[in-house]
N, C-alpha and C positions, 0 to 999 in steps of 0.2 A: 437202557431203558428210559421211556423219555420220564417227563414228570409225570406225567396223569399217572402213567402206568404204575409206578414206584410208591409204595406205602413209605414215607417220609419219619424219622423220629422225632422232626422240628420243622418247622415252617415257620419264617418270619418274614413278617410282612415289613418293609421297611430298611431302605438300603442307606439311613444316616448314620448317625457316632453309636446311637444306640442298638441297633438293628447289625453293625457288622463288627460289632466287641462281643455282643453276645453268639451269633453265630459263628464267629472265632472261638469261644470258649467252651459252647457247646461240642463243637467237632472237634476240638482239642482233649477234651473227656472222650471220647469215641462215637458222639452222636452223628446221624446221618441227616444231615442240615440242608434245606433249600432257603434261599435267601430272595425274595419276590419284592421287586423295584420298580416302581411305574414309570418313574424314568428313562431314559436313556443311556445316561451312567447312574452310575454311585455319588453320593454326600457331595449333592449339588449346594444345598445350604453350609455344609463345614467349608466347602470351598470359600464362598464369601464372609465368614466369621472373623470376625477382628479386623475388618476390614481387608481380608485376604492372608493375615498373619495369623489368625486361629487362637484364638486365646483360650489355651489348652484345658486348664485349670487354674485355679489359686492356693499358693502355697499357702494354708493356713493346716499345719499339723495336727492342732487340737482339737480333737472332733467334737465336740463341746462349744468351743467358741464358733466352730465353724459350721453347725446344724444352728447357733441360735443369728446368722445370718437370715437363714429360712421364715423366720419370723416364729407363726405356733406350727408350722409345717415339718419344722424341726424333725418334732419328739415321735414321727413316725419312723425317721430315717436312721435310727441307731443300731437297730440289729441292723440293717442294708450295709452301713458305714461300716460295722466293725467286720465284716467280711472281706471289702472291698475298697478301703478311703483314699484319703488323698494321696497318701504317701504310696501304696501300693501301684494306683496310676500311673506317677510318677516313675516309678521303680518298670512299670508296664511299658512305658515309651522309650525309656532306655535301652531297657534290655531288647528292642527290637529296634534298637541303635540310632532310633532319634535325641540328639541334644537338645536342651533346653537351659533356657538362659529366664533369672526371674525379674521383672522390671514392677514398676512404680505400683504399689496398694497390692503386693505378693502376686500379680499377675506372669503366670507362667506362658511362655511362647517358645515355637520352635525356634534353633539359633540360625538356620535357615530362613522364619521369617516369610517361610510360607506355610499353607494351610495345604500344600499339597502333599508337603512331610508328611502331614495327620493322616492324609488320607490311604498315603502310599502303607505306614505302616498296616494300619485297620485290613487294606486288601491281602496284604503278604501274609496277614493271619489269618486269616480266611481259606489262601490258597494252600496254605500249610496243613490245614486241616481239612479238606478238599471238599469246600463249601461249595456248593452249587448255586449259582448265581442267577436270577431269571431276570433279565430288563426285559424294559417295554410292555409291563404284566399289569395292568392297573388291575384292583381286587373290585370286585364289586359285591359279594356276601360273605358272611360266615354261615359255614354250613354246622349247624348242631344234630344230638341226637333230640328227637322230639319229646319237648318237656311236659305232655299233655297223655304220655305214656304213664299208665298207673304199676310198671314195672320197674320206673325207676325213681328213684328216690333225690329229693331236690337236690340233694349237694354231691351226687353223682353225675350231673348234668355238664356234658363234655363237647367239645367241639373235637367235630368227625372229620371236616375237610374245609378248604377255601376253595370259592366259586369266582371264576379270572371274566373279567365283562366278555371276552370271548368266548366265553362257555367252558372252558375247561375247568377240569376241578382238580387241585390237590389236597391228593389223598395226604393224611398226617398223623401223629400220635398227640402231639401237643403242637400249639402255635404262640409264638411271642408276637404281639402289635408293639414296634417300634415307629409309628407313623408321624410322629409328630404336633405337634399346633396346627396355628391356623398363620405363626406371622411368615412373611416373603414367600406368601403362596405362589411367587413364579417357579420357583425350587421344586415345587412341586408339595409343599405343604398346607393342604385346602383343606384339613381337616375330616378327611373321607373316613376314616374310623370312628368318629364320633358316631355315627349313624349307624353303623353296624354293632358297634356296641349296644348303642340304646335301642335298636330292637330285639338286641336277647335279652337287654333285663338291667344292664349297667347306667348309675345314675352319673349325668354328665353336667358337671358344673358348666354353663356358658362360657363361649372363650372369648376372649375382649385382647385387644391389643397392650402388652404390657412391655416396660422397658423401650418406652418410644419415644422419638426427639419431639420437642415443641414447638408448636409453629406460633409466633407473634404478630402482635401490632405494630410494633415501633420500627421505623424504616432504617433507623439510626442500628440497629442490630443485624440488619437485612446485609450492610457496609459492610460489616466485618468477617461476611465470610471465609470462613479458615482459618479465623485467629483461635488461639487456644491461650487459657489464662489456667496457669496450674493450680493455683492455690483461692478459692472465691467462697465466701460464705454467702449462703441463700437463705432466704427468710418467704414463707409462702402466705399470702394475705387473702382473704377470701371479704371480697367487698369494703377491704381496707383495714380490714381487722386481723391481727396476726390470730393465726391458730396455736392456741395455748394448750389446747389438750393433746394429749402424746405427741410433745414440742419436738422431741429429738426426729418423727414423721415429719416436719414441714422447717425443719433447719438444719441444712447439712453443710459441711465445709470440703472443697473439692478444687476438681478440675471442670472446668464446663469450656465446651466449644461452640465458637457460633457459627452460622449455617447460613444458606440463603434465604432461608426462612422465618429463622429462631435459633434456636438451640436443643444444645445436644451434649455429648459428652458423658463420663459415667456417673458424676452424681445427681444430674439432669435426669439422665436413664431411668436411675433409684426413685427417682421423686416421682416420674411419670404417673405411677399408677393412682396415690393420692391426691396428685394436681388433677387428675382428671375426674375423680371421683368429688372433688371439689367444684369443678364446672357444673357439674349437673346445679348447684344450690347458686351460684352468684358468677361474679367477675373476681378474675381473678390474678392478682398481681405478683412478683416477685422483687422483692429488696435486692440487689447485691452490693456485697462489701466485697469491693475491688482491691483491697489489702487490709485483709482481716489481722496481718500480723499487729499491725499500729491499732493502737487505741488512738479517740480522739484527740488526745494533748500530745501522743508523740507525732503524731500523723502532722500535727499542727508546727512543730519543733523540725520533724522533716524538712515544711515544706516552705519555713523563715528559711533554714541553711538554704535549701535548693534554688531560692530567690534572691539571695542573699550571693551567693556563688557564681550563680549567671544576670546579676542584677543589667547587665545590660544588652539579654539575649530578651525578642519577644516571646509574650507568655506561649502562644502557640509551636513553641521548640521549648518547653523546658520541662517539659513532666517525662523525657525519654528513659531517665535515674527509674522511674517509678513503673512504667506500662511499657508494652510494644506500642510501636509508634502508631499503628492505626485507633490501637485503644486511645492513646492519649491525644491523638488526633477528636476523636467522639467525643469523648472527656470535655476536651476545651469548646465543642460548638454547642452541648447543652449545658455549661457553665454558666453561661452568660455574658462571660468576660470577654471584653476585645480582643481579639485573639492578636492583633497586632501591637496590645498594650505591652510597656516597655517591664520586666518583673517587678523593678524598683517602687513602679508606681501603682502595682497593686494593693487596694485598701485592705486592710484588716479585715471589713466586711465581705469583700471577695472571696477572701482567703478564705475566713469558716465559711461559708455557704462552698465552696470547693470541695472541704471538706467532708462536709455535710453530702452534697455528689458523691464523693469515691466511696462515703460508707453505707452509704442507702440507696444508688441509683434504680431509677424504678423501670421494670418492664411490665408489659401489659401482656400477660397470656391469649391469645386466639382457642388455640383445640390442639390437641394433639394430634398428630395423624395417625394414617390407617396405618392395617396390617402387614402392606405392602414396608411404612419404614420401621414396624416394630423388631427388635430384635429375637423377641421372645413373647407367647401369647398368655395369658394366664386362663384359666379354666380349665377344665378338663375329667376325666374319672375322678370321682369321689373317691379321697383315703382311704375312708374306713372303707371300702370295697376289694381292697387290695391288703393279700399277707407281706408285708413289710421281708420277712424274714427270709423268701422266695421269690417273691413277687408276684407271687401267683393269685390269680382275681379267686375275691372268696365265693362267686357264684359258680365257675366252672373250673373243674379239678387241672384241666391241662390248656387252661391258658395265661399266660401271665403279660403282664403291662407294664412298658418301661419309658423314659427319656420323657422327653415334652408332652407326653399324650398325659399323662399324670397332672395332676389338678397340684401342684407345687409354686408355691410362691417364690424367686430365687431374685437375686440380684445381680447387678453387673459383675464381671472380673472373673470368669471363668467358671461362676456356681451353674447354669446351665449344662455347660459341657460336663461338668462332673459326676450333677445326676445324671445323664446317660451314662456314663462309664461306670460308675457304680450301680447302679441298676440293672444298666444291660450286663455287665458280668455276671452278677447275681445271677439274674433270671439265666443265663448260659448253663451258669452250672448247675441250678436245681434243676432245669426241664431235660438236664443231660440225666442227672442222675433216675 
């Protein structure tokens, strides 16, 4: 039978991580499942995640601590994670033959260092359940029972089918929408489902780029493209004033990556939403403490020792013990100290000014990059309209909403994919039941 002639138990829109695990789980429980994907291949965004390595999840096994990372949205997720949490997700991939490793900040990657390994697991999972996959099949709308009918109670509004852009109708008992947000639109994440869902009555929080790199005005930053500093403290200033309200949002410590346009890396990505908000009100600058493990006094002693041990060296060749070569060169240029001066000729005033620079180097923010560079987007379906025990819509009794389509504020570090694994698996379970 063709997909048009079949009445499917569950139709899933979106062949990303949430959609694939939902499809595999529902089929595992005996449901007749079809997965509809508008691209020619599955998992396009998954394959580029983590720089092609795929940060599968974050190995924080304490659910309460994990959900604190989702800020206020974590309160919605306790029942969902009690059914399929971090440990369950890790065991799922291990059971399907994918070995993993834990790296810095509890980030879990496949041992292969290839996103393809994750995709292979999901495709195999679906094949075992005989999931039918339709590729090159963009959806135009969701078909519902006429909610103007007096015979139908609002609580019993249902989805009856999915209409493809070519006119074909997919008839189904239940629908899971897993189309993702609006980040990396080149992979197919263009926010199509928001229009369908808004049309049938769901409230949509306007999506904006989130976890996005920063463009800066300082030319010296761009010369350091590719350099990573593993331990930097960053403070955010608006119009030159430190943001003391909710200080933890505006002062963080961690790894940063210099790019050809500015700054990226986990810490910068996790601060980008707050930085974007501040940019609406004025000029934003960042103060980088390049050596947070030293206070001013200890750094003074350290530099005195370095200059003493290298007393005959030129200043430009003396900071390699503290910083990577390219970063050290940038600091030398910014310090105003003659790079050719011999270390034992550096004055006390010059040394103290150098300490101030190393502890408070200034970067001027230009803007956030766009959706094409965002790791994820914020916004999506309002959380009050979803039953997180089942991932079912509170407006339609046979509609389930999963993954990045939900308005969940999540940090970098494997948390976004964890939302996909958890919500997708729970939706697959309950839609099949």
